[in-house]
VEXPAKE-733132 format. One record per residue (C-alpha): x, y, z. Coordinates in steps of 0.02 Angstrom, whole numbers, padded with zeros to 5 digits, always signed. Layout:
# residues N
XYZ;...
END
This chain:
# residues 173
-00850+00170+03346;-00973+00291+03475;-00893+00181+03642;-00734+00239+03552;-00796+00408+03538;-00850+00404+03737;-00728+00345+03781;-00565+00479+03680;-00693+00611+03801;-00666+00584+03996;-00518+00521+03944;-00464+00683+03871;-00559+00797+03993;-00483+00730+04133;-00298+00790+04071;-00357+00935+04027;-00427+00987+04160;-00276+00873+04262;-00130+00950+04180;-00235+01163+04196;-00207+01130+04399;-00017+01150+04381;+00039+01275+04346;+00209+01376+04296;+00335+01263+04348;+00428+01405+04342;+00567+01476+04469;+00451+01620+04474;+00311+01575+04532;+00453+01495+04664;+00495+01665+04715;+00339+01760+04705;+00301+01645+04866;+00458+01688+04981;+00475+01881+04909;+00358+01930+05076;+00511+01856+05178;+00623+01943+05283;+00811+01942+05232;+00911+01828+05299;+01062+01839+05409;+01175+01711+05296;+01366+01785+05291;+01429+01700+05099;+01621+01666+05119;+01757+01597+04995;+01859+01511+05175;+01779+01424+05265;+01749+01469+05437;+01855+01560+05581;+01745+01493+05723;+01702+01323+05825;+01538+01284+05709;+01460+01106+05646;+01394+01063+05461;+01250+01094+05402;+01283+01024+05257;+01280+01066+05051;+01159+01194+05007;+01097+01241+04822;+01018+01421+04755;+00946+01419+04589;+00895+01515+04486;+00811+01548+04254;+00941+01629+04181;+00968+01647+04003;+01136+01585+04029;+01178+01591+03830;+01162+01767+03811;+01203+01845+03977;+01005+01947+03980;+00987+01975+04173;+01128+01836+04225;+01177+01959+04369;+00998+01950+04424;+00989+01780+04424;+01168+01775+04521;+01103+01893+04645;+00930+01795+04677;+01003+01617+04670;+01151+01680+04788;+00965+01753+04895;+00888+01576+04884;+01056+01470+04967;+01053+01616+05095;+00850+01554+05150;+00902+01373+05128;+01052+01373+05209;+00957+01502+05356;+00830+01327+05378;+00958+01223+05420;+01019+01304+05566;+01154+01392+05465;+01237+01551+05490;+01382+01545+05385;+01398+01471+05211;+01580+01451+05095;+01535+01464+04927;+01606+01299+04822;+01715+01373+04683;+01873+01457+04647;+01910+01637+04635;+01839+01798+04697;+01657+01755+04809;+01566+01836+04625;+01651+01753+04523;+01592+01563+04619;+01420+01511+04535;+01387+01440+04383;+01253+01458+04218;+01208+01281+04107;+01034+01268+04049;+00944+01388+04079;+01003+01403+04264;+01083+01484+04360;+01173+01398+04508;+01270+01419+04664;+01293+01295+04808;+01396+01302+04962;+01438+01180+05133;+01325+01276+05277;+01395+01289+05431;+01314+01351+05608;+01415+01432+05769;+01439+01343+05911;+01421+01387+06093;+01615+01438+06148;+01687+01296+06220;+01746+01308+06390;+01904+01336+06436;+02037+01202+06521;+02097+01263+06688;+02001+01417+06746;+02063+01491+06896;+01884+01429+06933;+01925+01273+06914;+02115+01297+07000;+02041+01332+07155;+01931+01178+07146;+02054+01037+07114;+02153+01129+07279;+01999+01123+07372;+01974+00950+07312;+02123+00893+07348;+02119+00952+07523;+01947+00869+07560;+02024+00733+07508;+02187+00750+07621;+02080+00787+07783;+01996+00632+07729;+02131+00529+07764;+02196+00643+07896;+02031+00587+08008;+02056+00418+07949;+01922+00424+07810;+02016+00350+07665;+02162+00230+07679;+02324+00276+07590;+02273+00153+07452;+02118+00246+07440;+02184+00417+07436;+02309+00398+07314;+02169+00309+07211;+02044+00452+07202;+02182+00584+07202;+02257+00535+07055;+02095+00517+06953;+02060+00708+07026;+02212+00755+06930;+02166+00637+06787;+02000+00732+06772;+02066+00932+06787;+02192+00869+06654;
END
């Protein structure tokens, strides 16, 4: 019996010491650490972006809320959106299409004590190169003139000239 007591005391002590270090697992602890961060410049919208963009994946914002009573639901909605923006920005997004239907303010849902907002992130790509700009046209004509000059000097035969000319035209268009 004495061995049983000596075994229970260290086990109980270790268990209690381990649990005391865990602290609270609520989102308010997480929000306290993130509250000092500056606001993130991510646009939330209901439609996909109208600019060239790459997808940064799906992102989710979550905040504790009283779903049944609705107390503090507006604050939870805003906190969830802020978390969504921070997570999307940390993944390189500057635009998020919030999933759901209706107005942007109506998107998201509250269930099991948490308000959730889900969205697809997008990062703006640099502007694509324009095809057939005046510089490209000038470059094309100068390359064709160069090929003609090489053919006229006898450095290219007619067959080589036609192959190279076709390749230059294919690259341009």
